[in-house]
C-alpha positions, 0 to 999 in steps of 0.5 A: 835824146838823153838827159844826164843831169839836173843841170840839163833839165834846168837848161832845157826848161829855161830855154823851151818853157812849158812844152819842154817841161812836159817833155822833160817830165815824161823823159825823167819818168821813163828813166830807170831810177838806177840811172837817175841815182847815177846822174843826180841825187834822188831828192834833187830830181824830186825837188825839180819835179816839185818845182815844176808841179807848182807851175801847174797848180793854182792856189786861191789868193787867200793862200798867200795872205801872210806871204804874198811874194813867196811860195813856201815848201815845207819838208817833213824829213831830216836835214839832208832832205831839206838841204837837197830841196834847198840847193835845188829849188830855193829861190826859184820863182813861180808866178812871181813868187820865190820858193822858200824851203823849210824843214818842219817836224812831223807834228807841224805846224803847217799853217805857213806852207803852200806845199808839203813834201813828206818823206817815205820814212815818216811813221803812219801816225804822223802821216795821218796827223798831217793829213788831218791838219791840212785837210780842206786847206789850200796846201799841196801835199806830195809824198812817196809812199804806196798809200799816200793818195788814198789817205789824203795826199794829192801827189805821190811818187812811186817806182814801177819796174825801176822807173819813177812815176807820179800819181795825182788825186785831183778830187782831193786837190779840189777839196783843198781849193787847188786847181791842177792843170790838165797838162800835168794831169795828162802826165800822171796816173790819176787816182780817186777817193773810194 
């Protein structure tokens, strides 16, 4: 079975629930990135992954003190990145919380964010500053650069042999008071702090 677009992924997830999510993630990870680019925008695909990652992450209740009915995703990148994420997942619900998408500057602040997606073009100094600011806070950091998880990120997208994969640093997630389901960890490449 081939999934040819984001609408097909959304329909499959809506009809089949969690089991379909795991199958869909596995299928999308196995699609060549060139094929994904032909069928949907790269960041629309990554936004769909981020939405589904959030379904398998548990935040402490205190993380939602300021906004108990929303799950706020901050994107560190340009307006095109924000627009792609906004069009794909804004308003979707996770555990009764509607996802809101905001663009933030590389310098923050990040206090209202439960998730941050950091685009690969960000400079290293800004990346390190973000890592220092969110360290030990219940914020799920998601990136797409080669050393993202080794310098403090939790989930990282990467391409290998023209296929999209993701890695997770569960140790870092634990330090930030986040619990990641074993169902999601089973689909990821697991990395640990050294």
